[in-house]
N, CA, C and O atoms as a GROMACS GRO file, in nm:
protein
  356
    1UNK      N    1   2.242  11.815   2.140
    1UNK     CA    2   2.159  11.866   2.102
    1UNK      C    3   2.074  11.923   2.218
    1UNK      O    4   1.995  12.017   2.209
    2UNK      N    5   2.100  11.858   2.320
    2UNK     CA    6   2.030  11.906   2.487
    2UNK      C    7   2.020  12.055   2.508
    2UNK      O    8   1.920  12.113   2.553
    3UNK      N    9   2.144  12.116   2.469
    3UNK     CA   10   2.192  12.252   2.541
    3UNK      C   11   2.151  12.345   2.395
    3UNK      O   12   2.162  12.467   2.406
    4UNK      N   13   2.104  12.287   2.258
    4UNK     CA   14   2.079  12.339   2.156
    4UNK      C   15   1.905  12.380   2.189
    4UNK      O   16   1.858  12.492   2.203
    5UNK      N   17   1.862  12.297   2.192
    5UNK     CA   18   1.723  12.299   2.203
    5UNK      C   19   1.654  12.317   2.359
    5UNK      O   20   1.541  12.279   2.389
    6UNK      N   21   1.751  12.383   2.448
    6UNK     CA   22   1.716  12.446   2.552
    6UNK      C   23   1.712  12.572   2.556
    6UNK      O   24   1.814  12.628   2.514
    7UNK      N   25   1.600  12.658   2.604
    7UNK     CA   26   1.596  12.803   2.626
    7UNK      C   27   1.686  12.839   2.756
    7UNK      O   28   1.753  12.941   2.738
    8UNK      N   29   1.696  12.798   2.843
    8UNK     CA   30   1.746  12.815   2.982
    8UNK      C   31   1.902  12.722   2.989
    8UNK      O   32   1.917  12.611   2.939
    9UNK      N   33   1.994  12.790   3.054
    9UNK     CA   34   2.083  12.746   3.098
    9UNK      C   35   2.106  12.613   3.156
    9UNK      O   36   2.019  12.584   3.238
   10UNK      N   37   2.203  12.516   3.138
   10UNK     CA   38   2.184  12.386   3.225
   10UNK      C   39   2.292  12.364   3.297
   10UNK      O   40   2.396  12.406   3.248
   11UNK      N   41   2.299  12.299   3.420
   11UNK     CA   42   2.436  12.305   3.491
   11UNK      C   43   2.484  12.100   3.446
   11UNK      O   44   2.412  12.018   3.388
   12UNK      N   45   2.579  12.088   3.484
   12UNK     CA   46   2.652  11.948   3.460
   12UNK      C   47   2.533  11.858   3.519
   12UNK      O   48   2.475  11.769   3.456
   13UNK      N   49   2.513  11.889   3.620
   13UNK     CA   50   2.388  11.811   3.687
   13UNK      C   51   2.270  11.809   3.631
   13UNK      O   52   2.218  11.698   3.622
   14UNK      N   53   2.200  11.918   3.584
   14UNK     CA   54   2.062  11.920   3.528
   14UNK      C   55   2.118  11.819   3.360
   14UNK      O   56   2.048  11.726   3.320
   15UNK      N   57   2.224  11.855   3.301
   15UNK     CA   58   2.211  11.779   3.176
   15UNK      C   59   2.278  11.629   3.209
   15UNK      O   60   2.306  11.567   3.106
   16UNK      N   61   2.310  11.558   3.338
   16UNK     CA   62   2.342  11.449   3.347
   16UNK      C   63   2.192  11.403   3.399
   16UNK      O   64   2.163  11.290   3.362
   17UNK      N   65   2.101  11.464   3.471
   17UNK     CA   66   1.976  11.397   3.478
   17UNK      C   67   1.928  11.366   3.339
   17UNK      O   68   1.937  11.252   3.292
   18UNK      N   69   1.876  11.471   3.272
   18UNK     CA   70   1.811  11.494   3.131
   18UNK      C   71   1.875  11.344   3.059
   18UNK      O   72   1.795  11.257   3.024
   19UNK      N   73   2.019  11.327   3.042
   19UNK     CA   74   2.082  11.202   2.989
   19UNK      C   75   2.060  11.076   3.043
   19UNK      O   76   2.072  10.971   2.980
   20UNK      N   77   2.025  11.088   3.169
   20UNK     CA   78   2.051  10.955   3.259
   20UNK      C   79   2.190  10.889   3.277
   20UNK      O   80   2.237  10.775   3.282
   21UNK      N   81   2.235  11.028   3.285
   21UNK     CA   82   2.413  10.960   3.348
   21UNK      C   83   2.439  11.075   3.450
   21UNK      O   84   2.386  11.185   3.468
   22UNK      N   85   2.530  11.015   3.503
   22UNK     CA   86   2.640  11.122   3.583
   22UNK      C   87   2.668  11.259   3.536
   22UNK      O   88   2.652  11.299   3.421
   23UNK      N   89   2.702  11.311   3.616
   23UNK     CA   90   2.733  11.455   3.614
   23UNK      C   91   2.872  11.470   3.593
   23UNK      O   92   2.925  11.559   3.527
   24UNK      N   93   2.942  11.357   3.667
   24UNK     CA   94   3.079  11.331   3.636
   24UNK      C   95   3.121  11.271   3.489
   24UNK      O   96   3.238  11.270   3.451
   25UNK      N   97   3.053  11.240   3.441
   25UNK     CA   98   3.034  11.181   3.261
   25UNK      C   99   3.020  11.333   3.189
   25UNK      O  100   3.108  11.387   3.122
   26UNK      N  101   2.910  11.378   3.214
   26UNK     CA  102   2.895  11.496   3.143
   26UNK      C  103   2.954  11.626   3.149
   26UNK      O  104   2.929  11.712   3.064
   27UNK      N  105   3.040  11.647   3.257
   27UNK     CA  106   3.144  11.747   3.297
   27UNK      C  107   3.233  11.749   3.182
   27UNK      O  108   3.230  11.843   3.104
   28UNK      N  109   3.320  11.641   3.166
   28UNK     CA  110   3.439  11.689   3.062
   28UNK      C  111   3.399  11.721   2.950
   28UNK      O  112   3.459  11.812   2.894
   29UNK      N  113   3.271  11.649   2.874
   29UNK     CA  114   3.221  11.701   2.760
   29UNK      C  115   3.169  11.837   2.762
   29UNK      O  116   3.167  11.908   2.661
   30UNK      N  117   3.122  11.877   2.886
   30UNK     CA  118   3.062  12.011   2.837
   30UNK      C  119   3.198  12.126   2.814
   30UNK      O  120   3.208  12.214   2.730
   31UNK      N  121   3.287  12.088   2.917
   31UNK     CA  122   3.429  12.156   2.916
   31UNK      C  123   3.485  12.155   2.773
   31UNK      O  124   3.536  12.257   2.727
   32UNK      N  125   3.474  12.032   2.697
   32UNK     CA  126   3.516  12.024   2.562
   32UNK      C  127   3.455  12.120   2.476
   32UNK      O  128   3.509  12.188   2.389
   33UNK      N  129   3.296  12.115   2.523
   33UNK     CA  130   3.236  12.173   2.448
   33UNK      C  131   3.257  12.335   2.436
   33UNK      O  132   3.269  12.399   2.331
   34UNK      N  133   3.257  12.380   2.557
   34UNK     CA  134   3.288  12.517   2.590
   34UNK      C  135   3.453  12.570   2.524
   34UNK      O  136   3.487  12.677   2.475
   35UNK      N  137   3.508  12.481   2.542
   35UNK     CA  138   3.639  12.515   2.485
   35UNK      C  139   3.662  12.489   2.315
   35UNK      O  140   3.774  12.496   2.266
   36UNK      N  141   3.572  12.468   2.256
   36UNK     CA  142   3.543  12.449   2.122
   36UNK      C  143   3.444  12.566   2.078
   36UNK      O  144   3.423  12.598   1.962
   37UNK      N  145   3.390  12.622   2.188
   37UNK     CA  146   3.334  12.751   2.110
   37UNK      C  147   3.164  12.732   2.103
   37UNK      O  148   3.092  12.820   2.056
   38UNK      N  149   3.117  12.617   2.152
   38UNK     CA  150   2.969  12.583   2.142
   38UNK      C  151   2.866  12.634   2.265
   38UNK      O  152   2.748  12.665   2.250
   39UNK      N  153   2.944  12.633   2.390
   39UNK     CA  154   2.863  12.659   2.455
   39UNK      C  155   2.894  12.774   2.551
   39UNK      O  156   3.016  12.784   2.561
   40UNK      N  157   2.825  12.869   2.631
   40UNK     CA  158   2.882  13.007   2.711
   40UNK      C  159   2.844  12.956   2.849
   40UNK      O  160   2.730  12.913   2.869
   41UNK      N  161   2.925  12.957   2.935
   41UNK     CA  162   2.931  12.968   3.065
   41UNK      C  163   2.869  13.087   3.166
   41UNK      O  164   2.905  13.204   3.169
   42UNK      N  165   2.789  13.036   3.229
   42UNK     CA  166   2.705  13.167   3.301
   42UNK      C  167   2.697  13.122   3.491
   42UNK      O  168   2.667  13.006   3.523
   43UNK      N  169   2.718  13.200   3.569
   43UNK     CA  170   2.672  13.171   3.672
   43UNK      C  171   2.556  13.252   3.740
   43UNK      O  172   2.551  13.282   3.859
   44UNK      N  173   2.474  13.280   3.653
   44UNK     CA  174   2.389  13.381   3.670
   44UNK      C  175   2.229  13.281   3.701
   44UNK      O  176   2.222  13.162   3.732
   45UNK      N  177   2.126  13.369   3.680
   45UNK     CA  178   1.989  13.285   3.665
   45UNK      C  179   1.953  13.211   3.809
   45UNK      O  180   2.016  13.231   3.913
   46UNK      N  181   1.861  13.139   3.799
   46UNK     CA  182   1.811  13.034   3.897
   46UNK      C  183   1.928  12.978   3.955
   46UNK      O  184   1.921  12.984   4.078
   47UNK      N  185   2.043  12.920   3.910
   47UNK     CA  186   2.116  12.847   3.975
   47UNK      C  187   2.256  12.962   4.022
   47UNK      O  188   2.374  12.932   4.001
   48UNK      N  189   2.218  13.074   4.077
   48UNK     CA  190   2.331  13.144   4.131
   48UNK      C  191   2.458  13.070   4.161
   48UNK      O  192   2.446  12.977   4.240
   49UNK      N  193   2.537  13.086   4.130
   49UNK     CA  194   2.676  13.062   4.189
   49UNK      C  195   2.725  12.892   4.136
   49UNK      O  196   2.831  12.831   4.150
   50UNK      N  197   2.612  12.859   4.078
   50UNK     CA  198   2.658  12.712   3.991
   50UNK      C  199   2.666  12.746   3.859
   50UNK      O  200   2.601  12.834   3.802
   51UNK      N  201   2.775  12.648   3.800
   51UNK     CA  202   2.824  12.683   3.662
   51UNK      C  203   2.699  12.629   3.570
   51UNK      O  204   2.651  12.518   3.592
   52UNK      N  205   2.660  12.693   3.490
   52UNK     CA  206   2.560  12.652   3.412
   52UNK      C  207   2.635  12.714   3.241
   52UNK      O  208   2.722  12.798   3.220
   53UNK      N  209   2.556  12.631   3.144
   53UNK     CA  210   2.606  12.628   3.035
   53UNK      C  211   2.482  12.646   2.916
   53UNK      O  212   2.398  12.556   2.912
   54UNK      N  213   2.469  12.756   2.822
   54UNK     CA  214   2.395  12.773   2.703
   54UNK      C  215   2.457  12.748   2.588
   54UNK      O  216   2.580  12.749   2.583
   55UNK      N  217   2.390  12.726   2.494
   55UNK     CA  218   2.432  12.687   2.352
   55UNK      C  219   2.437  12.822   2.286
   55UNK      O  220   2.351  12.908   2.267
   56UNK      N  221   2.548  12.814   2.261
   56UNK     CA  222   2.609  12.986   2.200
   56UNK      C  223   2.740  12.971   2.118
   56UNK      O  224   2.852  13.006   2.155
   57UNK      N  225   2.704  12.905   1.982
   57UNK     CA  226   2.832  12.884   1.899
   57UNK      C  227   2.867  13.023   1.865
   57UNK      O  228   2.794  13.120   1.851
   58UNK      N  229   3.016  13.010   1.853
   58UNK     CA  230   3.108  13.132   1.845
   58UNK      C  231   3.115  13.185   1.675
   58UNK      O  232   3.165  13.292   1.639
   59UNK      N  233   3.071  13.112   1.609
   59UNK     CA  234   3.073  13.162   1.460
   59UNK      C  235   2.950  13.088   1.398
   59UNK      O  236   2.880  13.017   1.470
   60UNK      N  237   2.924  13.102   1.274
   60UNK     CA  238   2.838  13.076   1.176
   60UNK      C  239   2.892  12.939   1.172
   60UNK      O  240   2.801  12.858   1.186
   61UNK      N  241   3.019  12.879   1.158
   61UNK     CA  242   3.038  12.789   1.087
   61UNK      C  243   3.031  12.688   1.183
   61UNK      O  244   3.006  12.574   1.143
   62UNK      N  245   3.052  12.711   1.334
   62UNK     CA  246   3.027  12.622   1.435
   62UNK      C  247   2.899  12.574   1.431
   62UNK      O  248   2.876  12.453   1.436
   63UNK      N  249   2.778  12.689   1.420
   63UNK     CA  250   2.645  12.685   1.436
   63UNK      C  251   2.623  12.611   1.308
   63UNK      O  252   2.546  12.517   1.331
   64UNK      N  253   2.663  12.615   1.173
   64UNK     CA  254   2.625  12.531   1.057
   64UNK      C  255   2.678  12.362   1.100
   64UNK      O  256   2.624  12.256   1.068
   65UNK      N  257   2.761  12.378   1.154
   65UNK     CA  258   2.821  12.229   1.180
   65UNK      C  259   2.750  12.138   1.267
   65UNK      O  260   2.726  12.019   1.251
   66UNK      N  261   2.722  12.212   1.357
   66UNK     CA  262   2.590  12.156   1.474
   66UNK      C  263   2.473  12.147   1.400
   66UNK      O  264   2.431  12.031   1.406
   67UNK      N  265   2.400  12.220   1.331
   67UNK     CA  266   2.312  12.162   1.263
   67UNK      C  267   2.312  12.086   1.161
   67UNK      O  268   2.202  12.052   1.115
   68UNK      N  269   2.444  12.034   1.093
   68UNK     CA  270   2.459  11.928   0.981
   68UNK      C  271   2.453  11.808   1.073
   68UNK      O  272   2.385  11.708   1.051
   69UNK      N  273   2.541  11.831   1.192
   69UNK     CA  274   2.543  11.700   1.288
   69UNK      C  275   2.358  11.624   1.296
   69UNK      O  276   2.319  11.516   1.254
   70UNK      N  277   2.282  11.734   1.369
   70UNK     CA  278   2.160  11.714   1.414
   70UNK      C  279   2.070  11.656   1.288
   70UNK      O  280   1.982  11.570   1.299
   71UNK      N  281   2.112  11.724   1.163
   71UNK     CA  282   2.061  11.655   1.073
   71UNK      C  283   2.085  11.507   1.018
   71UNK      O  284   1.996  11.426   0.994
   72UNK      N  285   2.194  11.491   1.006
   72UNK     CA  286   2.256  11.342   1.014
   72UNK      C  287   2.201  11.287   1.105
   72UNK      O  288   2.131  11.189   1.078
   73UNK      N  289   2.215  11.328   1.236
   73UNK     CA  290   2.200  11.217   1.351
   73UNK      C  291   2.035  11.174   1.328
   73UNK      O  292   1.993  11.058   1.332
   74UNK      N  293   1.962  11.284   1.305
   74UNK     CA  294   1.788  11.271   1.293
   74UNK      C  295   1.786  11.151   1.155
   74UNK      O  296   1.715  11.051   1.152
   75UNK      N  297   1.870  11.190   1.064
   75UNK     CA  298   1.811  11.086   0.968
   75UNK      C  299   1.879  10.940   0.963
   75UNK      O  300   1.836  10.854   0.886
   76UNK      N  301   1.997  10.916   1.055
   76UNK     CA  302   2.045  10.801   1.061
   76UNK      C  303   2.114  10.763   1.186
   76UNK      O  304   2.229  10.720   1.197
   77UNK      N  305   2.026  10.788   1.278
   77UNK     CA  306   2.014  10.747   1.400
   77UNK      C  307   2.097  10.604   1.464
   77UNK      O  308   2.196  10.604   1.538
   78UNK      N  309   2.036  10.508   1.420
   78UNK     CA  310   2.068  10.393   1.435
   78UNK      C  311   2.224  10.369   1.375
   78UNK      O  312   2.311  10.324   1.450
   79UNK      N  313   2.245  10.395   1.267
   79UNK     CA  314   2.348  10.397   1.217
   79UNK      C  315   2.466  10.434   1.279
   79UNK      O  316   2.573  10.373   1.287
   80UNK      N  317   2.426  10.561   1.328
   80UNK     CA  318   2.520  10.607   1.416
   80UNK      C  319   2.576  10.562   1.550
   80UNK      O  320   2.693  10.564   1.585
   81UNK      N  321   2.476  10.525   1.613
   81UNK     CA  322   2.455  10.478   1.731
   81UNK      C  323   2.541  10.344   1.715
   81UNK      O  324   2.601  10.313   1.818
   82UNK      N  325   2.557  10.268   1.617
   82UNK     CA  326   2.574  10.138   1.608
   82UNK      C  327   2.750  10.183   1.526
   82UNK      O  328   2.848  10.110   1.544
   83UNK      N  329   2.754  10.255   1.479
   83UNK     CA  330   2.904  10.298   1.458
   83UNK      C  331   2.984  10.335   1.610
   83UNK      O  332   3.096  10.291   1.638
   84UNK      N  333   2.934  10.390   1.665
   84UNK     CA  334   3.004  10.458   1.812
   84UNK      C  335   3.027  10.365   1.886
   84UNK      O  336   3.142  10.343   1.923
   85UNK      N  337   2.916  10.282   1.927
   85UNK     CA  338   2.982  10.146   2.003
   85UNK      C  339   3.044  10.046   1.910
   85UNK      O  340   3.086   9.944   1.965
   86UNK      N  341   3.056  10.055   1.793
   86UNK     CA  342   3.142   9.934   1.750
   86UNK      C  343   3.281  10.001   1.759
   86UNK      O  344   3.364   9.931   1.700
   87UNK      N  345   3.325  10.092   1.804
   87UNK     CA  346   3.443  10.156   1.824
   87UNK      C  347   3.491  10.152   1.938
   87UNK      O  348   3.608  10.182   1.962
   88UNK      N  349   3.393  10.107   2.034
   88UNK     CA  350   3.419  10.119   2.172
   88UNK      C  351   3.413  10.241   2.258
   88UNK      O  352   3.476  10.262   2.361
   89UNK      N  353   3.333  10.312   2.202
   89UNK     CA  354   3.302  10.428   2.280
   89UNK      C  355   3.350  10.566   2.214
   89UNK      O  356   3.328  10.673   2.271
   0.00000   0.00000   0.00000
């Protein structure tokens, strides 16, 4: 949701800082989101030369899936977090 709710592109470093984790942890996740058509990569703007990413789902289906995941997470945050950690990550 970090990228979805941000009007400006974010680099892996910026995303890591916002999430209180290292950019080395964020970078592979960003790569997967880009590969699945959720993020658009850019090297323009304030971070010229730095790879930044903007939420830009490639299809209405992808956009609807993210919206549904956001809705479910907002309603069942604790249960989802417990489930994730019970599975070991």
